[in-house]
C-alpha positions in Angstrom: -56.2 -25.5 -16.5 -54.9 -26.8 -13.1 -51.6 -27.5 -14.7 -51.2 -24.0 -16.0 -52.0 -22.5 -12.6 -49.4 -24.8 -10.9 -46.8 -24.0 -13.6 -47.5 -20.3 -13.3 -47.2 -20.5 -9.5 -43.9 -22.4 -9.7 -42.5 -19.9 -12.3 -43.4 -16.9 -10.2 -41.9 -18.5 -7.0 -38.8 -19.3 -9.0 -38.4 -15.8 -10.3 -39.0 -14.3 -6.8 -36.3 -16.6 -5.3 -33.6 -15.1 -7.5 -31.4 -12.9 -5.4 -29.9 -9.9 -7.2 -27.0 -9.8 -4.7 -25.8 -13.1 -6.1 -25.4 -11.6 -9.5 -23.2 -8.8 -8.1 -20.6 -11.3 -6.8 -20.5 -13.5 -9.9 -17.1 -12.1 -11.1 -15.6 -12.4 -7.7 -16.9 -16.0 -7.4 -15.4 -16.8 -10.9 -12.0 -15.4 -9.8 -12.0 -17.3 -6.6 -12.9 -20.5 -8.3 -10.2 -19.9 -10.9 -7.7 -19.3 -8.2 -8.6 -22.4 -6.3 -8.0 -24.7 -9.3 -4.9 -26.8 -9.1 -2.2 -25.6 -11.5 1.1 -27.1 -12.1 3.6 -24.3 -12.0 7.3 -24.9 -12.0 10.0 -22.6 -10.5 11.2 -21.9 -14.0 7.7 -20.8 -15.0 7.5 -18.4 -12.0 11.0 -17.0 -12.7 10.2 -16.4 -16.3 6.9 -14.7 -15.5 8.5 -12.5 -12.8 11.4 -11.6 -15.2 9.0 -10.6 -18.0 6.7 -8.7 -15.7 9.5 -7.1 -13.7 11.2 -5.9 -16.9 8.0 -4.3 -18.1 7.2 -2.7 -14.7 10.7 -1.3 -14.2 10.8 0.2 -17.7 7.4 1.8 -17.1 8.1 3.3 -13.7 11.6 4.4 -14.8 10.1 6.3 -17.7 7.4 7.8 -15.6 9.9 8.9 -12.8 12.3 10.3 -15.4 9.6 12.3 -17.1 8.3 13.7 -13.8 11.8 14.6 -12.6 12.5 16.5 -15.8 9.4 18.6 -15.3 10.4 20.0 -11.9 13.3 21.6 -10.2 11.7 22.0 -6.8 13.7 19.9 -4.3 10.7 19.0 -2.2 8.8 17.8 -5.2 11.8 15.8 -6.4 12.1 14.1 -3.0 8.4 13.1 -3.1 8.9 11.8 -6.7 12.0 9.8 -5.7 9.9 8.2 -2.9 7.6 7.2 -5.8 4.8 9.4 -4.5 2.7 11.4 -7.0 3.3 8.9 -9.7 -0.2 7.7 -10.7 0.9 5.0 -13.1 3.3 3.5 -10.7 0.7 3.4 -7.9 -1.8 1.9 -10.3 0.6 -0.9 -11.3 1.6 -1.6 -7.7 -2.1 -1.8 -6.7 -3.1 -4.0 -9.7 -0.3 -6.5 -9.4 0.1 -6.3 -5.6 3.7 -5.2 -5.9 6.1 -3.6 -3.4 8.0 -1.0 -5.6 11.0 0.9 -4.1 14.0 2.7 -5.4 17.2 1.8 -3.5 20.5 3.6 -3.3 24.0 3.3 -1.9 22.8 3.8 1.7 20.5 0.8 1.4 23.5 -1.5 1.1 24.0 -1.1 4.9 20.2 -1.0 5.8 19.5 -3.8 8.3 15.7 -3.7 7.4 16.6 -5.1 4.0 17.4 -8.9 3.9 21.0 -9.9 3.9 20.6 -11.6 0.5 19.3 -8.4 -1.1 22.1 -6.3 0.5 24.6 -8.7 -1.0 22.9 -8.2 -4.4 23.0 -4.4 -3.9 26.7 -4.7 -3.2 27.2 -6.7 -6.4 25.2 -4.0 -8.3 27.4 -1.3 -6.8 30.5 -3.2 -7.8 29.1 -3.6 -11.4 28.4 0.2 -11.4 32.0 0.9 -10.4 33.2 -1.3 -13.2 30.8 0.3 -15.7 29.2 -3.1 -16.5 25.7 -3.2 -18.1 22.9 -3.7 -15.6 21.2 -7.1 -15.6 18.1 -8.1 -13.7 18.2 -10.4 -10.6 15.3 -12.4 -9.1 15.5 -13.8 -5.6 13.1 -16.0 -3.6 12.8 -14.2 -0.3 10.3 -16.7 1.3 8.0 -19.5 0.2 5.4 -16.9 -0.9 7.5 -13.9 -2.2 10.1 -12.9 -4.7 12.1 -9.8 -5.3 13.1 -8.5 -8.8 16.1 -6.1 -8.8 17.4 -4.1 -11.7 20.0 -1.3 -11.6 19.1 2.0 -13.1 21.4 3.0 -15.9 24.3 5.3 -14.8 23.3 8.0 -17.3 19.7 8.2 -16.0 18.8 11.4 -14.3 17.2 9.3 -11.5 20.6 8.5 -9.9 21.6 12.1 -9.3 18.1 13.5 -8.7 17.3 10.9 -6.1 20.6 10.2 -4.4 22.6 13.3 -5.1 26.0 13.7 -6.8 27.8 10.4 -6.5 31.3 9.3 -7.5 29.5 6.2 -9.0 25.9 6.8 -10.2 23.9 4.1 -8.5 20.2 3.3 -8.0 18.4 -0.1 -8.0 14.7 -0.9 -8.5 13.3 -3.3 -5.9 10.0 -4.9 -7.1 8.5 -7.3 -4.6 6.1 -10.0 -6.0 3.7 -12.3 -4.1 3.7 -15.8 -5.5 -0.1 -16.1 -5.4 -0.5 -13.0 -7.6 2.2 -14.2 -10.1 0.4 -17.6 -10.4 -2.9 -15.8 -10.9 -1.4 -13.8 -13.8 0.2 -16.7 -15.5 -3.0 -18.0 -17.0 -4.6 -21.4 -16.8 -2.8 -23.0 -19.8 0.2 -24.3 -17.9 1.6 -27.8 -18.2 
Protein backbone atom coordinates (compact mmCIF):
# COMPACT_ATOMS: atom_id res chain seq x y z
CA UNK A 1 0.00 0.00 0.00
CA UNK A 2 2.83 2.35 0.93
CA UNK A 3 4.52 1.60 -2.38
CA UNK A 4 1.35 2.55 -4.33
CA UNK A 5 1.06 5.86 -2.46
CA UNK A 6 4.72 6.70 -3.14
CA UNK A 7 4.46 5.75 -6.83
CA UNK A 8 1.25 7.74 -7.18
CA UNK A 9 2.91 10.76 -5.55
CA UNK A 10 5.94 10.49 -7.84
CA UNK A 11 3.72 10.11 -10.90
CA UNK A 12 1.69 13.18 -9.99
CA UNK A 13 4.79 15.27 -9.28
CA UNK A 14 6.31 14.13 -12.58
CA UNK A 15 3.19 15.10 -14.53
CA UNK A 16 2.99 18.47 -12.79
CA UNK A 17 6.63 19.22 -13.59
CA UNK A 18 5.99 19.02 -17.34
CA UNK A 19 6.08 22.50 -18.80
CA UNK A 20 3.74 23.13 -21.77
CA UNK A 21 6.03 25.94 -23.02
CA UNK A 22 8.74 23.40 -23.65
CA UNK A 23 6.49 21.58 -26.11
CA UNK A 24 5.89 24.80 -28.06
CA UNK A 25 9.58 25.22 -28.81
CA UNK A 26 10.24 21.63 -29.85
CA UNK A 27 10.33 22.37 -33.61
CA UNK A 28 12.59 25.38 -33.09
CA UNK A 29 14.86 23.32 -30.89
CA UNK A 30 15.01 20.53 -33.48
CA UNK A 31 15.88 23.05 -36.22
CA UNK A 32 18.58 24.65 -34.08
CA UNK A 33 20.07 21.27 -33.25
CA UNK A 34 20.04 20.26 -36.93
CA UNK A 35 21.71 23.54 -37.87
CA UNK A 36 24.45 23.06 -35.30
CA UNK A 37 25.46 19.62 -36.59
CA UNK A 38 28.74 19.55 -38.41
CA UNK A 39 28.24 19.04 -42.13
CA UNK A 40 30.87 18.66 -44.80
CA UNK A 41 29.86 20.97 -47.61
CA UNK A 42 32.19 21.73 -50.49
CA UNK A 43 32.14 24.88 -52.60
CA UNK A 44 30.96 22.75 -55.51
CA UNK A 45 27.97 21.58 -53.42
CA UNK A 46 27.14 25.18 -52.52
CA UNK A 47 27.41 26.39 -56.11
CA UNK A 48 25.27 23.54 -57.40
CA UNK A 49 22.57 24.20 -54.82
CA UNK A 50 22.60 27.95 -55.47
CA UNK A 51 22.45 27.37 -59.22
CA UNK A 52 19.46 25.01 -58.90
CA UNK A 53 17.60 27.19 -56.44
CA UNK A 54 18.49 30.41 -58.29
CA UNK A 55 17.20 29.01 -61.56
CA UNK A 56 13.90 27.98 -60.00
CA UNK A 57 13.48 31.26 -58.12
CA UNK A 58 14.31 33.43 -61.15
CA UNK A 59 11.88 31.48 -63.36
CA UNK A 60 9.11 31.79 -60.78
CA UNK A 61 9.52 35.51 -60.14
CA UNK A 62 9.96 36.24 -63.83
CA UNK A 63 6.69 34.47 -64.59
CA UNK A 64 4.88 36.27 -61.75
CA UNK A 65 6.22 39.69 -62.80
CA UNK A 66 5.42 39.12 -66.48
CA UNK A 67 1.86 38.05 -65.66
CA UNK A 68 1.33 41.04 -63.37
CA UNK A 69 2.74 43.49 -65.94
CA UNK A 70 0.43 42.12 -68.63
CA UNK A 71 -2.60 42.75 -66.41
CA UNK A 72 -2.05 46.50 -65.99
CA UNK A 73 -1.26 49.55 -68.10
CA UNK A 74 -1.14 51.99 -65.17
CA UNK A 75 2.42 53.47 -65.08
CA UNK A 76 2.43 53.85 -61.28
CA UNK A 77 1.36 50.23 -60.81
CA UNK A 78 3.98 49.02 -63.29
CA UNK A 79 6.67 50.95 -61.42
CA UNK A 80 5.66 49.28 -58.16
CA UNK A 81 5.68 45.88 -59.86
CA UNK A 82 9.13 46.49 -61.35
CA UNK A 83 10.39 47.26 -57.84
CA UNK A 84 9.00 43.80 -56.99
CA UNK A 85 6.31 45.22 -54.73
CA UNK A 86 2.81 43.73 -54.77
CA UNK A 87 4.17 40.36 -55.89
CA UNK A 88 3.04 37.97 -53.13
CA UNK A 89 4.81 34.87 -54.37
CA UNK A 90 8.11 36.72 -54.80
CA UNK A 91 7.82 38.14 -51.29
CA UNK A 92 7.01 34.71 -49.87
CA UNK A 93 10.01 33.14 -51.61
CA UNK A 94 12.32 35.93 -50.42
CA UNK A 95 11.10 35.51 -46.84
CA UNK A 96 11.21 31.71 -46.84
CA UNK A 97 14.73 31.40 -48.26
CA UNK A 98 16.10 34.69 -46.81
CA UNK A 99 16.89 36.08 -50.26
CA UNK A 100 17.70 39.55 -51.56
CA UNK A 101 15.81 39.73 -54.88
CA UNK A 102 16.24 42.73 -57.18
CA UNK A 103 15.83 43.55 -60.85
CA UNK A 104 18.81 45.43 -62.24
CA UNK A 105 19.01 47.46 -65.44
CA UNK A 106 21.49 49.47 -67.55
CA UNK A 107 21.84 52.27 -64.98
CA UNK A 108 23.01 49.77 -62.36
CA UNK A 109 26.21 49.13 -64.33
CA UNK A 110 27.44 52.50 -62.98
CA UNK A 111 25.83 52.21 -59.51
CA UNK A 112 28.57 52.50 -56.86
CA UNK A 113 26.31 50.82 -54.26
CA UNK A 114 26.71 47.56 -56.18
CA UNK A 115 30.01 45.71 -55.76
CA UNK A 116 32.64 46.21 -58.44
CA UNK A 117 32.57 42.50 -59.27
CA UNK A 118 28.82 42.54 -59.87
CA UNK A 119 29.08 45.72 -61.99
CA UNK A 120 31.62 43.91 -64.17
CA UNK A 121 29.20 41.02 -64.53
CA UNK A 122 26.42 43.44 -65.48
CA UNK A 123 28.72 44.92 -68.14
CA UNK A 124 29.37 41.44 -69.49
CA UNK A 125 25.63 40.72 -69.58
CA UNK A 126 25.07 44.01 -71.40
CA UNK A 127 27.75 43.06 -73.95
CA UNK A 128 26.08 39.66 -74.41
CA UNK A 129 22.71 41.38 -74.90
CA UNK A 130 24.25 43.59 -77.63
CA UNK A 131 25.65 40.49 -79.32
CA UNK A 132 22.27 38.71 -78.93
CA UNK A 133 23.86 35.84 -77.04
CA UNK A 134 21.72 33.52 -74.91
CA UNK A 135 21.64 34.46 -71.22
CA UNK A 136 23.50 32.18 -68.82
CA UNK A 137 23.50 32.29 -65.04
CA UNK A 138 26.42 33.53 -62.98
CA UNK A 139 27.21 32.90 -59.32
CA UNK A 140 29.65 35.03 -57.37
CA UNK A 141 30.87 34.74 -53.81
CA UNK A 142 30.57 38.27 -52.44
CA UNK A 143 31.83 37.51 -48.93
CA UNK A 144 32.54 34.51 -46.72
CA UNK A 145 28.84 34.28 -45.91
CA UNK A 146 27.01 35.42 -49.05
CA UNK A 147 26.62 34.64 -52.75
CA UNK A 148 24.88 36.40 -55.63
CA UNK A 149 23.09 34.59 -58.44
CA UNK A 150 22.62 36.68 -61.61
CA UNK A 151 20.64 35.83 -64.73
CA UNK A 152 19.76 38.10 -67.64
CA UNK A 153 16.11 38.46 -68.54
CA UNK A 154 15.49 37.33 -72.14
CA UNK A 155 15.44 40.28 -74.58
CA UNK A 156 11.94 39.41 -75.81
CA UNK A 157 10.47 39.54 -72.30
CA UNK A 158 8.05 42.41 -71.62
CA UNK A 159 9.96 43.04 -68.38
CA UNK A 160 12.82 44.85 -70.15
CA UNK A 161 10.66 47.53 -71.74
CA UNK A 162 8.07 47.79 -68.96
CA UNK A 163 10.67 48.24 -66.21
CA UNK A 164 13.46 50.12 -68.00
CA UNK A 165 11.71 51.85 -70.88
CA UNK A 166 12.41 51.62 -74.58
CA UNK A 167 16.06 50.61 -75.01
CA UNK A 168 18.29 50.12 -78.02
CA UNK A 169 19.36 46.88 -76.39
CA UNK A 170 16.68 45.26 -74.19
CA UNK A 171 18.44 44.62 -70.91
CA UNK A 172 17.47 43.49 -67.39
CA UNK A 173 19.23 41.17 -64.95
CA UNK A 174 17.96 39.29 -61.89
CA UNK A 175 20.03 39.72 -58.73
CA UNK A 176 19.31 37.03 -56.14
CA UNK A 177 21.42 37.25 -52.98
CA UNK A 178 21.89 34.09 -50.90
CA UNK A 179 23.15 33.69 -47.34
CA UNK A 180 25.50 30.72 -46.98
CA UNK A 181 23.88 29.54 -43.74
CA UNK A 182 20.45 29.35 -45.38
CA UNK A 183 21.83 27.48 -48.40
CA UNK A 184 23.54 24.90 -46.16
CA UNK A 185 20.31 24.56 -44.17
CA UNK A 186 18.41 23.75 -47.38
CA UNK A 187 20.96 21.26 -48.64
CA UNK A 188 19.86 18.43 -46.37
CA UNK A 189 21.82 16.32 -43.96
CA UNK A 190 22.93 13.64 -46.42
CA UNK A 191 26.11 15.29 -47.66
CA UNK A 192 29.46 13.53 -47.91
